[in-house]
C-alpha positions, 0 to 999 in steps of 0.5 A: 738521493735523487729518488728521495728528492723526487718523492718529496717533491711529489708529496709536497706538490700533493699537499699543495694541491690538496691545500688549494682544493681545501681552500677553494672548497672552503671559499666556495662554502663561504659564498654558498647560500645559508640555511635559513628560509626566513629573514632573521634578526641577530644581535652582535654584542660589542666586544665579541671576538670573531669566534664569538660572532661566528658562534652567535650566527650559528646559534641563530641558524644563519650559518652552518659552520662557524669555522667557514665564517671565521676562515672567510673573514680572516682570509679577506682581512675584515675580521677586525672591522665587523661592527656590533648591533642588531642585523636583519639577515635576509633569507639564505644569505651566504656567510660572505653576505652576512660578513659584508652586512656586519662590515657595513654596519647596516643595523636594523632601524627601529621607528618611534612615531610621536603623534602631533598633540601628544603630551610630554607625559605620554611621550615619556611613557612611550619611550619607557615602553619601547623595548629596543631602547635602553637606560632611564629618563631622569630629566623631566620633559617639559610640556611643549619641548618635544617635536612630534615626528618619526624617530629612527633608532637602533637597538640599545640606543638610550632613551635619554638620547632620543628625548634629547633629539626631540628637544633639539628638533623642537628648538630648531623647528621653532627657531626657524619658523619664528623667523618667518612669522607674520609682521603683525603678530601679537605674539611676543616670543617663540615661547608664546607661539609654542603655547598658542600652537599647542592650543591650535593642535588640540582644537582641530585635527583638520590640517586646512583648518589650522591657519583659520583656527590660529587666526581666530585666537590671534584676533581674540588676543588683539581684542583682549577677548578670552580664548575660551578654548576647551582643550585648555580646560581639559589640561587644567583638569588632567595636566596631560596625564590622563584622558577625561572620560566625559564631556566638560561641564559648566563647573569645569569651565569655571575651574580656578586654574591659570590654564583655564582660558575661560577664566584667565585672559591671554595665553596660559602659562605654558603649552598644553601639548607638544604641537607639530611643525604645521601647527606652529607654522599656522600660528605664525602665518595665520589665515587672513580673516576677521573671524572670532568664533568657531564651533564643531560642524558635525562633519569633523571640522568647524563652522566659523563666524565673525559675529556673536549672532552668527556664532550662536546660530552655528551653536544651535545647529550643532546642538540640534545635530547632537540631539538628532544623533542621540534620538536616532540611536536605537 
């Protein structure tokens, strides 16, 4: 009997030692480098079990043995806390490192950059064509209601939610900048500031010019002069849904539209694009100048003038430069 008990003890000890060796081997494999040589993105679907997650990781080639992954996450007690999403798995990441990434929810951050001056039609089209996003956009985006910015999102985020963020950002940005407006501004509301900012945004791409261009338009408003802004005519012709592949004609400047500031006095009825924060700030804190006119200077900016005589001289220079460039073409 004693001999049997001794033999059973040795067997039990051998099993325990074997189990410990197997456990140490499995945990070593759990921490060993993975097989993939390049970064790989893996999508973990919401509701996947630990077994499903392990199979997906193995199918993507970032782990070799699903059983080792399952063993490791259950041993460490994190198997119920792994999060769904799209993950960027670094080269040769171990099963443990991958589990830590899924535990932290470090999903891939995608970016969508909306340029200043983009129309709502263009922005909605961009959202619809951005593949990682999901869902439809059923509520139209009002012109000028979206803030151009770089937006970060995760795969599967809803397009409508991104659009709501753009609206909220525009509202908060406009409200904040309105509080810092110049006390002598002729603009009566944040809405009017947004309209003028959209015109300024389209008139110049030179950052330093925005406050000066804004001052010209504000000076014209104070004097009851028409704004005579070409971008408003372009918007009257296209409604921001296309580009005009030609120069404006004299007939275009006479088009019957509330957006045509060559015909209609004051501001148009709404924005002609979605201006950035800098254009809004320029309208509310314009340059201190009496200038009433500006025209392209041929160097990417504009020549400004206080009088019509000076302005006409600048226009002649611009037209002469255009002719010289045309004649210089082979």
